[in-house]
mmCIF file of the C-alpha atoms, coordinates in Angstrom:
data_MODEL
# 
_entry.id   MODEL 
# 
loop_
_atom_site.group_PDB 
_atom_site.id 
_atom_site.type_symbol 
_atom_site.label_atom_id 
_atom_site.label_alt_id 
_atom_site.label_comp_id 
_atom_site.label_asym_id 
_atom_site.label_entity_id 
_atom_site.label_seq_id 
_atom_site.pdbx_PDB_ins_code 
_atom_site.Cartn_x 
_atom_site.Cartn_y 
_atom_site.Cartn_z 
_atom_site.occupancy 
_atom_site.B_iso_or_equiv 
_atom_site.pdbx_formal_charge 
_atom_site.auth_seq_id 
_atom_site.auth_comp_id 
_atom_site.auth_asym_id 
_atom_site.auth_atom_id 
_atom_site.pdbx_PDB_model_num 
ATOM 1  C CA . UNK A 1 1  ? 7.218   -4.153  -15.002 1.00 0.00 ? 1  UNK A CA 1 
ATOM 2  C CA . UNK A 1 2  ? 10.279  -2.999  -16.655 1.00 0.00 ? 2  UNK A CA 1 
ATOM 3  C CA . UNK A 1 3  ? 12.408  -4.109  -13.212 1.00 0.00 ? 3  UNK A CA 1 
ATOM 4  C CA . UNK A 1 4  ? 11.397  -7.443  -13.480 1.00 0.00 ? 4  UNK A CA 1 
ATOM 5  C CA . UNK A 1 5  ? 11.865  -7.625  -17.425 1.00 0.00 ? 5  UNK A CA 1 
ATOM 6  C CA . UNK A 1 6  ? 15.306  -6.133  -16.430 1.00 0.00 ? 6  UNK A CA 1 
ATOM 7  C CA . UNK A 1 7  ? 16.181  -8.935  -13.643 1.00 0.00 ? 7  UNK A CA 1 
ATOM 8  C CA . UNK A 1 8  ? 15.680  -7.012  -10.745 1.00 0.00 ? 8  UNK A CA 1 
ATOM 9  C CA . UNK A 1 9  ? 17.170  -9.443  -7.794  1.00 0.00 ? 9  UNK A CA 1 
ATOM 10 C CA . UNK A 1 10 ? 16.238  -6.623  -5.275  1.00 0.00 ? 10 UNK A CA 1 
ATOM 11 C CA . UNK A 1 11 ? 14.338  -8.456  -2.442  1.00 0.00 ? 11 UNK A CA 1 
ATOM 12 C CA . UNK A 1 12 ? 11.589  -6.226  -1.839  1.00 0.00 ? 12 UNK A CA 1 
ATOM 13 C CA . UNK A 1 13 ? 10.694  -5.361  -4.770  1.00 0.00 ? 13 UNK A CA 1 
ATOM 14 C CA . UNK A 1 14 ? 10.322  -9.641  -5.774  1.00 0.00 ? 14 UNK A CA 1 
ATOM 15 C CA . UNK A 1 15 ? 8.241   -9.538  -2.641  1.00 0.00 ? 15 UNK A CA 1 
ATOM 16 C CA . UNK A 1 16 ? 6.129   -6.768  -4.406  1.00 0.00 ? 16 UNK A CA 1 
ATOM 17 C CA . UNK A 1 17 ? 5.894   -8.484  -7.599  1.00 0.00 ? 17 UNK A CA 1 
ATOM 18 C CA . UNK A 1 18 ? 4.864   -11.745 -5.783  1.00 0.00 ? 18 UNK A CA 1 
ATOM 19 C CA . UNK A 1 19 ? 1.991   -9.584  -3.618  1.00 0.00 ? 19 UNK A CA 1 
ATOM 20 C CA . UNK A 1 20 ? 0.700   -8.220  -7.173  1.00 0.00 ? 20 UNK A CA 1 
ATOM 21 C CA . UNK A 1 21 ? 0.721   -11.577 -8.906  1.00 0.00 ? 21 UNK A CA 1 
ATOM 22 C CA . UNK A 1 22 ? -1.252  -12.744 -6.161  1.00 0.00 ? 22 UNK A CA 1 
ATOM 23 C CA . UNK A 1 23 ? -5.072  -12.933 -7.190  1.00 0.00 ? 23 UNK A CA 1 
ATOM 24 C CA . UNK A 1 24 ? -7.478  -10.889 -5.244  1.00 0.00 ? 24 UNK A CA 1 
ATOM 25 C CA . UNK A 1 25 ? -4.554  -9.357  -3.274  1.00 0.00 ? 25 UNK A CA 1 
ATOM 26 C CA . UNK A 1 26 ? -5.723  -5.479  -4.316  1.00 0.00 ? 26 UNK A CA 1 
ATOM 27 C CA . UNK A 1 27 ? -9.005  -6.058  -2.839  1.00 0.00 ? 27 UNK A CA 1 
ATOM 28 C CA . UNK A 1 28 ? -7.526  -7.577  0.545   1.00 0.00 ? 28 UNK A CA 1 
ATOM 29 C CA . UNK A 1 29 ? -8.022  -4.795  3.468   1.00 0.00 ? 29 UNK A CA 1 
ATOM 30 C CA . UNK A 1 30 ? -5.242  -2.992  4.951   1.00 0.00 ? 30 UNK A CA 1 
ATOM 31 C CA . UNK A 1 31 ? -6.499  -3.459  8.372   1.00 0.00 ? 31 UNK A CA 1 
ATOM 32 C CA . UNK A 1 32 ? -9.406  -5.429  10.199  1.00 0.00 ? 32 UNK A CA 1 
ATOM 33 C CA . UNK A 1 33 ? -9.968  -1.989  11.850  1.00 0.00 ? 33 UNK A CA 1 
ATOM 34 C CA . UNK A 1 34 ? -12.834 -0.347  9.367   1.00 0.00 ? 34 UNK A CA 1 
ATOM 35 C CA . UNK A 1 35 ? -11.537 3.146   10.317  1.00 0.00 ? 35 UNK A CA 1 
ATOM 36 C CA . UNK A 1 36 ? -7.648  2.595   9.914   1.00 0.00 ? 36 UNK A CA 1 
ATOM 37 C CA . UNK A 1 37 ? -8.689  0.857   6.535   1.00 0.00 ? 37 UNK A CA 1 
ATOM 38 C CA . UNK A 1 38 ? -10.610 3.714   5.274   1.00 0.00 ? 38 UNK A CA 1 
ATOM 39 C CA . UNK A 1 39 ? -7.642  5.921   6.294   1.00 0.00 ? 39 UNK A CA 1 
ATOM 40 C CA . UNK A 1 40 ? -5.164  3.795   4.535   1.00 0.00 ? 40 UNK A CA 1 
ATOM 41 C CA . UNK A 1 41 ? -7.319  3.925   1.460   1.00 0.00 ? 41 UNK A CA 1 
ATOM 42 C CA . UNK A 1 42 ? -7.588  7.837   1.430   1.00 0.00 ? 42 UNK A CA 1 
ATOM 43 C CA . UNK A 1 43 ? -3.746  7.864   1.719   1.00 0.00 ? 43 UNK A CA 1 
ATOM 44 C CA . UNK A 1 44 ? -3.235  5.385   -1.241  1.00 0.00 ? 44 UNK A CA 1 
ATOM 45 C CA . UNK A 1 45 ? -5.824  7.957   -3.154  1.00 0.00 ? 45 UNK A CA 1 
ATOM 46 C CA . UNK A 1 46 ? -3.962  10.586  -2.266  1.00 0.00 ? 46 UNK A CA 1 
ATOM 47 C CA . UNK A 1 47 ? -0.326  8.945   -3.475  1.00 0.00 ? 47 UNK A CA 1 
ATOM 48 C CA . UNK A 1 48 ? -1.867  7.921   -6.668  1.00 0.00 ? 48 UNK A CA 1 
ATOM 49 C CA . UNK A 1 49 ? -2.861  11.489  -7.396  1.00 0.00 ? 49 UNK A CA 1 
ATOM 50 C CA . UNK A 1 50 ? 0.609   12.711  -6.681  1.00 0.00 ? 50 UNK A CA 1 
ATOM 51 C CA . UNK A 1 51 ? -0.697  14.500  -3.188  1.00 0.00 ? 51 UNK A CA 1 
ATOM 52 C CA . UNK A 1 52 ? 2.243   13.266  -1.031  1.00 0.00 ? 52 UNK A CA 1 
ATOM 53 C CA . UNK A 1 53 ? 1.306   15.374  1.955   1.00 0.00 ? 53 UNK A CA 1 
ATOM 54 C CA . UNK A 1 54 ? -2.477  13.879  1.636   1.00 0.00 ? 54 UNK A CA 1 
ATOM 55 C CA . UNK A 1 55 ? -0.980  10.376  1.311   1.00 0.00 ? 55 UNK A CA 1 
ATOM 56 C CA . UNK A 1 56 ? 1.421   10.985  4.666   1.00 0.00 ? 56 UNK A CA 1 
ATOM 57 C CA . UNK A 1 57 ? -1.667  12.134  6.389   1.00 0.00 ? 57 UNK A CA 1 
ATOM 58 C CA . UNK A 1 58 ? -3.937  9.201   5.471   1.00 0.00 ? 58 UNK A CA 1 
ATOM 59 C CA . UNK A 1 59 ? -1.254  6.845   6.300   1.00 0.00 ? 59 UNK A CA 1 
ATOM 60 C CA . UNK A 1 60 ? -0.472  8.600   9.668   1.00 0.00 ? 60 UNK A CA 1 
ATOM 61 C CA . UNK A 1 61 ? -4.018  8.549   10.754  1.00 0.00 ? 61 UNK A CA 1 
ATOM 62 C CA . UNK A 1 62 ? -4.349  5.094   9.849   1.00 0.00 ? 62 UNK A CA 1 
ATOM 63 C CA . UNK A 1 63 ? -1.412  4.159   11.685  1.00 0.00 ? 63 UNK A CA 1 
ATOM 64 C CA . UNK A 1 64 ? -2.411  5.992   15.161  1.00 0.00 ? 64 UNK A CA 1 
ATOM 65 C CA . UNK A 1 65 ? -6.102  3.654   14.631  1.00 0.00 ? 65 UNK A CA 1 
ATOM 66 C CA . UNK A 1 66 ? -4.039  0.734   14.048  1.00 0.00 ? 66 UNK A CA 1 
ATOM 67 C CA . UNK A 1 67 ? -0.486  0.722   15.162  1.00 0.00 ? 67 UNK A CA 1 
ATOM 68 C CA . UNK A 1 68 ? 0.166   -2.812  13.721  1.00 0.00 ? 68 UNK A CA 1 
ATOM 69 C CA . UNK A 1 69 ? -0.068  -1.769  10.102  1.00 0.00 ? 69 UNK A CA 1 
# 
């Protein structure tokens, strides 16, 4: 990642780097609630396609199902 190469010291970004470097991190569920997890995945899919409204809808639905996300 370019920010890492440039020596970013932003704590949140560094936490993201650690999470991304953790083996299997991408396969871990967002929630133990299967419905909430599915809605989060829908939100992530929409976000990856540039559909911000769809992403927000998915994330919002997931939070209603599992407010601890």
